[in-house]
Every structure is written in C-alpha cells, then in structure tokens.
C-alpha positions as CSV (number, residue, x, y, z in Angstrom):
1,X,11.2,184.9,155.4
2,X,13.7,184.5,152.7
3,X,15.9,187.3,152.2
4,X,19.2,188.6,152.5
5,X,20.6,190.9,154.6
6,X,20.9,194.8,153.6
7,X,23.8,195.6,156.1
8,X,26.3,193.6,154.1
9,X,30.3,194.3,153.6
10,X,30.1,195.5,149.8
11,X,33.4,194.9,149.1
12,X,34.8,195.4,145.2
13,X,35.5,191.3,145.0
14,X,31.6,190.4,146.2
15,X,30.4,193.4,144.3
16,X,32.7,192.4,141.2
17,X,31.2,188.7,141.2
18,X,27.9,189.9,141.6
19,X,28.1,192.6,138.7
20,X,29.6,189.8,136.9
21,X,26.7,187.3,136.2
22,X,24.8,190.0,134.2
23,X,26.1,189.2,130.8
24,X,26.9,192.4,128.9
25,X,27.9,193.3,125.3
26,X,31.5,194.6,124.4
27,X,32.2,197.5,122.3
28,X,35.7,198.8,120.8
29,X,35.9,202.5,121.5
30,X,38.6,204.0,119.2
31,X,40.4,207.2,117.6
32,X,43.1,208.6,115.8
33,X,45.0,210.8,118.4
34,X,47.8,212.5,117.2
35,X,47.6,210.7,114.2
36,X,47.9,207.2,116.2
37,X,45.2,204.9,116.6
38,X,44.4,204.7,120.3
39,X,41.7,202.6,121.8
40,X,40.2,200.4,124.7
41,X,37.3,197.3,125.0
42,X,34.4,198.5,126.8
43,X,31.8,196.0,128.3
44,X,29.7,198.7,129.7
45,X,27.8,200.0,127.0
46,X,24.2,201.4,126.3
47,X,21.9,203.4,124.2
48,X,20.4,206.0,126.2
49,X,18.2,208.4,123.7
50,X,17.1,208.5,120.0
51,X,16.2,212.4,120.2
52,X,18.9,213.3,120.6
53,X,20.7,210.1,119.3
54,X,22.9,209.3,122.5
55,X,24.6,206.2,124.2
56,X,27.0,205.9,126.8
57,X,29.8,204.0,128.3
58,X,31.4,203.7,131.4
59,X,35.2,204.1,132.0
60,X,36.9,203.3,134.8
61,X,38.5,206.5,136.7
62,X,41.8,204.9,136.7
63,X,42.2,204.3,132.7
64,X,45.2,205.1,131.0
65,X,43.4,205.3,127.8
66,X,40.3,207.7,128.4
67,X,42.7,210.7,129.0
68,X,43.9,210.4,125.7
69,X,40.8,209.3,124.0
70,X,38.5,212.3,125.0
71,X,41.5,214.6,123.3
72,X,40.1,213.0,119.7
73,X,37.6,215.4,117.8
74,X,35.1,212.2,117.0
75,X,35.0,208.8,118.8
76,X,34.6,205.2,117.1
77,X,32.2,202.8,118.6
78,X,31.9,199.0,117.5
79,X,30.0,196.1,118.7
80,X,32.0,193.5,118.9
81,X,30.8,190.4,116.9
82,X,31.5,186.7,118.6
83,X,34.7,185.9,116.6
84,X,36.1,189.3,118.0
85,X,37.5,187.7,121.5
86,X,41.5,188.1,120.6
87,X,40.8,192.0,119.4
88,X,39.1,192.5,122.8
89,X,42.0,190.9,124.8
90,X,44.3,193.0,122.6
91,X,42.5,196.4,123.3
92,X,42.9,195.2,127.0
93,X,46.9,194.9,126.5
94,X,49.8,196.9,126.3
95,X,48.5,200.2,124.8
96,X,51.6,200.5,121.7
97,X,50.6,197.6,120.0
98,X,46.7,197.3,120.8
99,X,46.3,197.9,117.1
100,X,49.3,195.8,115.7
101,X,47.3,193.8,112.8
102,X,44.2,194.5,113.2
103,X,42.4,196.0,110.2
104,X,40.6,199.3,111.2
105,X,38.6,202.4,109.3
106,X,39.2,206.0,110.4
107,X,36.6,208.6,109.2
108,X,37.7,211.8,108.0
109,X,37.2,213.2,111.8
110,X,39.4,210.4,113.5
111,X,36.5,208.0,114.7
112,X,38.2,204.6,114.1
113,X,36.1,201.1,113.8
114,X,36.2,197.7,112.8
115,X,34.9,196.8,109.7
116,X,33.4,193.6,110.5
117,X,31.4,195.2,113.8
118,X,28.2,194.1,114.1
119,X,27.4,198.0,114.3
120,X,29.7,201.0,114.1
121,X,29.0,204.6,115.5
122,X,30.8,207.6,114.8
123,X,30.6,209.8,117.8
124,X,31.4,213.3,120.0
125,X,31.4,213.4,123.6
126,X,28.0,215.0,124.8
127,X,28.8,215.1,128.4
128,X,30.9,213.2,131.5
129,X,29.1,212.3,134.5
130,X,31.2,211.5,137.7
131,X,30.1,208.4,139.0
132,X,32.1,207.0,141.8
133,X,35.0,205.3,140.5
134,X,33.5,205.2,137.1
135,X,32.7,208.2,134.4
136,X,29.9,208.1,132.4
137,X,30.4,209.1,129.2
138,X,27.8,210.2,127.1
139,X,28.1,210.0,123.6
140,X,26.0,211.8,120.8
141,X,26.3,210.0,117.6
142,X,27.0,211.7,114.1
143,X,26.9,208.3,112.0
144,X,25.7,204.7,112.7
145,X,26.3,201.3,110.1
146,X,25.2,198.1,111.4
147,X,25.3,194.1,110.0
148,X,22.3,192.9,108.4
149,X,23.5,189.4,108.7
150,X,21.1,187.8,111.4
151,X,23.5,184.9,111.8
152,X,26.0,186.8,113.1
153,X,26.2,187.4,117.5
154,X,27.8,189.6,119.6
155,X,30.4,188.7,121.9
156,X,29.1,188.1,125.1
157,X,31.0,189.2,128.4
158,X,29.7,187.4,131.6
159,X,31.6,186.6,134.8
160,X,34.9,187.9,133.5
161,X,35.0,185.6,130.8
162,X,34.2,185.8,126.8
163,X,31.5,184.2,125.3
164,X,28.2,183.9,122.8
165,X,24.8,184.0,122.8
166,X,23.1,180.6,122.0
167,X,19.7,180.7,121.0
168,X,16.8,179.3,122.9
169,X,14.7,177.2,120.9
170,X,10.5,177.8,120.8
171,X,8.8,175.9,123.5
172,X,7.5,172.7,122.4
173,X,3.8,172.5,121.0
174,X,1.1,170.9,123.6
C-alpha cells in the first residue's frame, strides 16, 4: 500500500514546508492606533460567514504588531493585488517604516485600507480564539468595497515567495 507514516516527526520546519505548498492570497490588516498607521501582512485570511458577515485571519502569538492593532476601534483589511509584492514586504519590515510612502485611506473609525486593493473591508473584532502558536481573529464586517477590474489578479503567497495567478487555458476541443 502506498502511503505515508502517521508517526512522523512533525517539527516546525517540516510543517512550514508542507503548509507552504498550499497557495494563499495576502491581505494587509491596518488601523490608526493613537493617530499612527499600524499594519501587517497576513496570508491566512478567509471568508467565514455571510450572516453575520465574518472573515478571519490567523496571527502568530509572537506578533509585536497585533497587540497594538487590537486596540483600534476598527480595522481595515485590504486584499492585495499582484503588484503589491513590495508593499507586502514593507508591511513585514520595521514597524516605524511600514507606511512610509504608502498611499492609504483611513475611515472615520480609523480602519486603514490601500486604495488600489482588490477588496477592502472595514471590520471590528468579533472574537479571538487561541489556536496553538497562533490566534484566530474573527472580524465582523461593517463596510466592503471591491474592484470590478477583472484583469487585476491577487498577490499569491506560495512556498515562501510571492507570485500571481496564471489563467489555465480551456481544454482543446476534441
């Protein structure tokens, strides 16, 4: 029988490699905190529920940014487009320079979004769930906007690098 052993050593490096084969989109999570833009990039974003409108993001418990972000009244989530690779790298860099030269919009409630993102959400924290070395943050949506440009593709994170989707051509007629 072809298979794999179930009593494997599930060390973090091996798991990271295995998890990395699953491509995901990337979002910017940002808000004004004490009048200063604060944000991070996350590749663990997903839709959760239409009623009530919920999304989730998983954040490392070691994050130095999340404790500040979670103090904000509202959080902005921007689904990043393929051209946002440099922005994503900036959001993973030094906290004090993450928004240097970055155009952003701030709602009256302090949610920060990137104007040319594929989708933008204004959210509040609905619930936080401890999950091992991460926290799953459920966010309640209060406003949404999305691009109608069907030629714009998402930023994709795969095997620890950024990329873009390539359309798969339809099968040839037989």
